[in-house]
C-alpha positions as CSV (number, residue, x, y, z in Angstrom):
1,M,-72.4,-6.6,-7.2
2,R,-73.2,-8.0,-4.4
3,K,-70.1,-8.6,-3.2
4,Y,-69.7,-4.7,-3.0
5,F,-73.0,-4.4,-1.3
6,Y,-72.2,-6.6,1.4
7,I,-68.4,-4.9,1.8
8,A,-70.7,-1.5,1.7
9,T,-72.9,-3.3,4.4
10,L,-70.1,-4.5,6.8
11,L,-68.3,-1.1,7.0
12,F,-71.7,0.8,8.0
13,I,-72.4,-2.1,10.8
14,T,-68.5,-1.8,11.8
15,A,-68.5,2.3,12.2
16,C,-72.4,2.3,14.0
17,A,-70.8,-0.1,16.4
18,G,-67.7,1.5,16.6
19,F,-70.0,4.8,17.3
20,Q,-71.5,3.4,19.9
21,N,-69.4,1.9,22.1
22,A,-67.4,5.7,21.8
23,S,-70.5,7.0,22.9
24,L,-71.0,4.9,25.6
25,T,-67.6,5.6,26.8
26,E,-67.9,9.5,26.5
27,D,-71.4,10.0,28.0
28,K,-70.9,7.1,31.1
29,P,-71.0,9.1,34.1
30,L,-67.4,9.1,36.1
31,A,-68.8,6.7,39.0
32,Q,-69.0,4.2,36.2
33,L,-65.6,4.6,34.7
34,D,-62.8,2.0,35.4
35,S,-59.7,2.9,37.0
36,A,-57.9,3.9,34.1
37,E,-60.5,5.9,32.6
38,M,-60.8,7.2,36.1
39,N,-56.9,8.6,36.3
40,A,-57.3,9.4,32.7
41,A,-60.1,12.0,33.8
42,S,-58.6,14.1,36.2
43,P,-55.8,16.8,34.7
44,S,-52.2,17.2,36.3
45,V,-52.2,19.8,39.1
46,L,-49.6,21.4,37.5
47,N,-51.3,21.7,34.1
48,V,-54.3,24.0,35.5
49,E,-53.0,27.3,36.7
50,G,-49.0,26.3,37.1
51,G,-50.6,24.5,40.1
52,V,-51.0,27.8,42.1
53,F,-54.3,27.5,44.4
54,Q,-53.2,30.8,46.2
55,H,-51.7,33.8,44.8
56,A,-52.4,37.6,44.7
57,K,-55.9,37.8,42.7
58,S,-57.2,35.1,44.8
59,D,-61.0,35.4,45.6
60,V,-60.7,34.3,49.5
61,G,-64.5,33.7,49.2
62,K,-63.5,30.0,47.9
63,W,-62.4,29.5,50.9
64,D,-64.8,27.3,53.8
65,A,-64.0,27.7,57.5
66,S,-65.0,24.7,60.0
67,H,-65.6,27.2,62.7
68,G,-66.6,30.9,63.3
69,N,-63.3,31.5,65.5
70,V,-61.2,30.6,62.1
71,I,-62.1,34.4,60.2
72,M,-60.9,34.4,56.4
73,G,-60.1,37.8,55.2
74,K,-57.5,39.8,52.8
75,S,-54.6,42.2,53.8
76,G,-52.8,43.4,50.6
77,T,-52.3,40.1,48.4
78,S,-52.2,38.1,51.4
79,L,-54.9,35.4,52.4
80,T,-55.3,36.1,56.2
81,I,-56.6,34.1,59.0
82,N,-57.7,35.5,62.5
83,L,-57.4,33.0,64.9
84,K,-59.4,32.8,68.2
85,D,-58.8,30.0,70.9
86,V,-58.3,27.4,67.7
87,G,-56.6,23.9,68.7
88,V,-58.6,21.7,70.7
89,D,-61.6,21.5,68.6
90,W,-59.7,21.0,65.4
91,E,-60.5,24.1,63.6
92,Q,-59.4,24.2,60.3
93,A,-59.9,25.8,56.4
94,S,-60.6,24.4,53.4
95,L,-60.1,24.7,49.4
96,K,-62.8,22.4,47.6
97,F,-61.9,22.1,43.9
98,Q,-62.6,19.8,40.5
99,P,-60.2,16.6,40.9
100,L,-56.4,17.1,40.1
101,D,-54.0,14.4,39.5
102,F,-51.1,14.8,42.0
103,S,-48.9,11.7,41.6
104,K,-46.0,13.6,39.7
105,A,-46.6,16.8,41.6
106,P,-46.8,15.2,45.6
107,H,-46.0,18.3,47.3
108,L,-47.7,21.6,48.5
109,I,-45.3,24.8,49.1
110,I,-47.2,27.4,51.7
111,K,-45.5,30.8,51.7
112,A,-46.7,32.6,55.4
113,R,-45.8,34.1,58.1
114,V,-47.4,34.7,61.8
115,D,-48.4,38.2,62.3
116,V,-45.2,39.5,64.7
117,N,-47.6,40.8,67.6
118,S,-49.0,36.8,67.7
119,K,-47.6,34.3,69.5
120,D,-44.6,32.4,68.0
121,S,-44.9,28.7,66.5
122,L,-48.4,28.3,65.3
123,K,-48.3,24.4,64.2
124,V,-50.2,24.1,60.9
125,R,-51.0,20.7,59.7
126,V,-51.9,20.1,56.0
127,D,-54.2,17.2,54.8
128,L,-54.8,16.3,50.9
129,I,-58.6,14.5,50.6
130,D,-59.6,12.6,47.6
131,E,-62.5,12.7,45.8
132,D,-63.9,10.3,48.0
133,G,-63.3,12.0,51.1
134,L,-60.2,10.3,52.0
135,S,-57.2,12.0,53.9
136,T,-53.5,11.5,54.0
137,N,-53.6,11.3,57.9
138,Y,-51.5,8.4,57.9
139,S,-48.2,10.5,58.4
140,P,-49.3,13.9,59.3
141,Q,-47.8,16.8,57.6
142,E,-47.0,19.5,59.9
143,R,-45.0,22.6,60.1
144,Y,-44.4,25.2,62.8
145,I,-45.0,28.6,61.0
146,R,-43.3,31.5,63.1
147,A,-44.0,35.4,63.8
148,R,-41.6,37.2,61.1
149,E,-41.7,40.5,59.1
150,D,-41.2,38.5,55.9
151,F,-43.1,35.2,54.3
152,K,-41.4,31.8,54.7
153,E,-41.9,28.7,52.1
154,Y,-42.6,25.9,53.6
155,K,-42.6,22.4,52.3
156,F,-45.1,19.9,52.9
157,S,-44.8,16.7,51.2
158,F,-47.1,13.9,50.5
159,G,-45.4,11.5,48.3
160,G,-45.3,7.7,49.3
161,N,-47.8,8.8,51.8
162,W,-51.1,8.3,50.0
163,V,-52.3,6.5,52.6
164,Q,-55.2,7.1,55.3
165,N,-54.9,5.6,58.7
166,W,-58.7,7.3,60.9
167,P,-61.2,6.9,61.0
168,F,-59.9,3.9,58.8
169,K,-57.4,2.8,56.8
170,A,-57.4,3.3,53.2
171,D,-55.4,4.3,50.0
172,V,-55.7,7.9,48.8
173,N,-56.0,8.2,45.2
174,S,-53.6,11.0,44.3
175,K,-54.8,11.0,41.2
176,K,-58.3,12.5,42.0
177,I,-57.3,14.8,44.7
178,S,-59.9,17.3,45.6
179,E,-59.9,19.4,48.4
180,I,-56.7,20.8,50.4
181,R,-57.4,20.8,54.4
182,I,-55.3,23.4,56.9
183,N,-55.6,22.8,60.7
184,F,-54.4,25.3,63.2
185,N,-52.4,23.5,66.1
186,G,-54.6,20.5,66.1
187,G,-54.9,19.3,69.7
188,G,-54.5,22.4,71.3
189,P,-53.2,24.3,73.6
190,N,-55.8,26.5,72.2
191,Y,-54.0,29.6,70.1
192,T,-54.8,33.1,69.2
193,G,-53.2,35.2,66.5
194,K,-53.1,35.5,62.8
195,I,-51.3,34.0,59.7
196,Y,-51.2,35.6,56.2
197,I,-50.6,33.4,53.5
198,D,-49.0,34.7,50.5
199,E,-48.9,31.5,48.0
200,I,-50.1,28.2,47.9
201,R,-49.1,25.9,45.1
202,A,-48.5,22.1,44.4
203,S,-44.6,21.2,43.4
204,D,-42.9,18.3,41.4
205,G,-39.7,18.8,44.2
206,M,-37.4,20.6,41.7
207,K,-36.3,23.9,43.2
208,V,-38.1,27.2,41.6
209,I,-35.8,30.4,42.2
210,T,-38.6,33.4,41.5
211,N,-35.6,35.7,42.7
212,P,-32.1,35.1,41.1
213,N,-31.1,38.0,43.7
214,N,-32.5,36.8,47.0
215,Y,-33.4,33.1,47.0
216,V,-33.9,31.0,50.0
217,F,-30.8,28.2,49.6
218,E,-31.5,26.2,53.0
219,D,-34.6,26.1,54.9
220,F,-34.7,22.2,56.5
221,S,-38.5,22.1,55.1
222,T,-36.7,18.4,54.3
223,G,-34.6,17.9,57.6
224,A,-30.8,18.0,58.2
225,A,-30.1,15.8,54.9
226,G,-25.9,16.4,53.6
227,W,-25.6,17.9,57.0
228,W,-22.6,17.1,58.8
229,W,-21.2,17.9,62.4
230,N,-18.1,17.5,64.3
231,K,-18.3,17.4,68.6
232,I,-21.5,19.5,67.9
233,E,-25.2,18.0,68.8
234,L,-27.8,18.5,66.5
235,A,-31.2,17.9,67.8
236,G,-33.0,16.1,64.8
237,A,-36.4,15.9,65.9
238,E,-36.2,19.8,66.3
239,I,-35.4,20.5,62.9
240,D,-38.4,17.3,61.2
241,K,-40.9,19.2,63.3
242,K,-40.1,23.0,63.3
243,D,-38.2,23.4,60.3
244,V,-34.8,24.8,62.4
245,L,-31.5,23.5,62.5
246,K,-31.4,23.6,66.5
247,L,-27.3,23.0,67.9
248,K,-26.2,22.1,71.3
249,L,-23.0,23.3,71.8
250,E,-20.9,22.8,75.2
251,N,-17.0,24.3,75.5
252,A,-16.9,25.4,71.6
253,G,-14.8,26.9,69.8
254,P,-11.2,26.2,70.5
255,G,-11.0,22.5,69.3
256,W,-12.3,24.1,65.7
257,E,-15.8,22.4,66.9
258,S,-17.8,22.5,63.3
259,F,-20.9,21.8,61.2
260,G,-21.8,22.2,57.9
261,K,-23.3,20.9,54.5
262,Q,-22.3,19.3,51.3
263,F,-24.3,20.4,48.3
264,D,-25.8,18.0,45.9
265,Q,-24.2,19.6,43.4
266,P,-21.7,23.0,43.1
267,V,-23.3,26.1,43.6
268,D,-22.2,29.1,41.6
269,F,-21.8,31.9,44.2
270,S,-20.5,34.6,41.7
271,K,-23.5,36.3,41.3
272,T,-24.9,36.0,44.8
273,P,-21.4,36.2,47.1
274,V,-23.5,37.2,50.2
275,L,-24.5,34.2,52.7
276,K,-27.7,35.5,54.8
277,I,-27.8,33.1,58.0
278,R,-31.4,33.9,59.8
279,M,-30.9,32.5,63.5
280,K,-31.2,33.3,67.3
281,A,-29.0,31.9,70.3
282,D,-29.5,31.8,74.2
283,Q,-25.6,33.2,74.5
284,A,-23.9,35.5,72.4
285,G,-21.0,34.9,70.3
286,K,-19.1,34.7,66.9
287,L,-20.0,32.8,63.7
288,R,-17.5,32.0,60.8
289,V,-18.0,30.8,57.0
290,D,-15.7,29.1,55.1
291,L,-16.9,28.2,51.3
292,H,-15.0,25.4,50.0
293,D,-15.0,24.7,46.1
294,T,-14.6,21.2,44.2
295,K,-10.7,21.4,44.6
296,E,-11.5,21.7,48.3
297,Y,-9.5,25.5,48.2
298,S,-11.0,27.1,51.3
299,T,-11.9,30.7,51.7
300,N,-9.7,31.2,55.0
301,G,-7.8,33.8,53.3
302,K,-9.8,36.4,55.0
303,P,-11.9,34.7,57.0
304,A,-15.8,35.5,57.2
305,I,-16.7,36.6,60.8
306,A,-20.4,37.9,62.1
307,E,-21.2,38.6,65.8
308,F,-24.4,37.8,67.2
309,S,-26.2,38.5,70.3
310,A,-28.6,36.1,72.8
311,S,-32.2,36.9,71.9
312,N,-35.2,35.4,71.7
313,D,-35.9,36.7,67.9
314,Y,-34.7,36.0,65.0
315,V,-31.8,38.0,63.8
316,D,-30.1,37.9,60.2
317,L,-26.6,37.7,60.1
318,Y,-24.4,38.3,56.9
319,F,-21.4,37.2,55.2
320,D,-19.9,38.9,52.2
321,F,-17.8,36.4,50.5
322,S,-17.1,39.2,47.1
323,D,-13.5,39.6,48.1
324,K,-12.6,36.5,49.9
325,F,-12.6,33.6,47.4
326,F,-8.9,32.8,47.8
327,Q,-6.8,30.4,50.3
328,T,-3.7,31.1,52.3
329,W,-3.3,28.1,54.4
330,P,-1.9,25.8,53.4
331,N,-1.1,27.0,50.9
332,N,-2.4,30.1,48.2
333,Q,-4.8,29.3,45.9
334,T,-7.9,30.8,44.1
335,V,-11.5,30.0,45.4
336,D,-13.5,29.0,42.4
337,A,-16.8,31.1,42.9
338,T,-18.4,28.9,40.3
339,K,-17.9,26.0,41.7
340,I,-19.0,25.9,45.7
341,K,-19.9,22.5,46.9
342,D,-20.2,23.1,50.6
343,F,-19.5,25.2,53.6
344,A,-18.6,24.9,57.1
345,F,-19.8,27.1,60.1
346,F,-17.3,27.6,63.1
347,V,-19.0,29.1,66.7
348,N,-16.3,31.1,68.5
349,P,-13.0,29.7,66.6
350,P,-9.6,30.1,68.1
351,Q,-8.4,33.5,65.9
352,S,-11.5,35.3,66.8
353,N,-10.2,35.6,70.5
354,S,-13.5,34.6,71.8
355,P,-14.0,32.2,74.9
356,A,-15.7,28.9,74.7
357,Y,-19.2,28.8,73.6
358,T,-21.9,26.9,75.5
359,G,-25.6,27.2,74.6
360,N,-27.8,26.8,71.7
361,I,-28.4,28.2,68.6
362,L,-31.1,27.7,65.9
363,I,-31.1,28.5,62.8
364,D,-34.1,29.4,60.5
365,D,-32.5,29.3,57.1
366,I,-30.2,30.5,55.0
367,S,-30.3,32.9,51.5
368,L,-28.1,33.7,49.1
369,L,-27.9,37.7,47.7
370,S,-26.1,39.3,45.1
371,L,-24.2,42.7,46.0
372,E,-27.1,45.0,44.9
373,E,-29.7,43.4,47.2
374,Y,-27.2,43.0,50.2
375,T,-26.7,46.5,49.9
376,R,-30.2,47.7,49.4
377,L,-31.2,45.6,52.6
378,K,-28.8,47.0,54.7
379,N,-29.8,50.1,53.9
């Protein structure tokens, strides 16, 4: 009998000790948790409202402005920010929230536009702040938001950039991010205008297509990776800072000077055979686009060519390939619309009956459209 009493007593004491340890862990303040417990304390940003911080039904009241010349408001479903002489004083807007884990979703996508009546190219900088107030300012994430009537998505990437440089160097805890700060034209010159923000969301870097009939295929938010050029100068700095592909051409055309991009993997153009290129140029000309499939067959049987004018504003050029998926040189072949691996661009090519082109071309983004969407937009 003593034997069973001893075993029962031992089990009771062990259970109490286990309960006491569990209680201490559960009740321990966050400040006293060890690093493993701290990291486990924050949910993944993608698991909280899908990683979306700003959307149509968001309350504008959750935003804070650092100065009176940054006025937050709402216009329809978009957040509006009226700016008056911002820049020199590093004015900003900020959004605070409970600590979230950004380690596996190190990108912030901001869908925005500057009002068409405002100055063009507002420089926007985004910093992520951890719960200790440390900021990702070692390698500033800046993008230029341009005046336009439609919204564009801008990517701010923090992967490998979880470091603070000022006022002292320190590691930012990517698993405990608690604030987003948006700065406008930091350092000047002063800027007056209005910016609309339609959405802010965290991303793991995977491309999300919300509208399969009309989506941005290339926005240069990650630079010129994959792009190639032949006898044409690409201004790389312009890509990195303004999300724009800038081309400097001199006597281009007669020698089939070209530029293009090879895709990471073949793309299906069969349901979205229309290419929309948003661009502007300081000289008028003609632009030809060829698609190539995985067998190197080209849509040269019926070249897709569009004319453009000299303009200070971005315009849309459309290239409808729905009846152009065939090759006639060097032999007759059918181009596989479901396996397009790259595209090539030619400015004033020889058969366009145009003079050699000298000037600058800026491409803002490239989209793929269905025929139905193309018809709707044209009408």
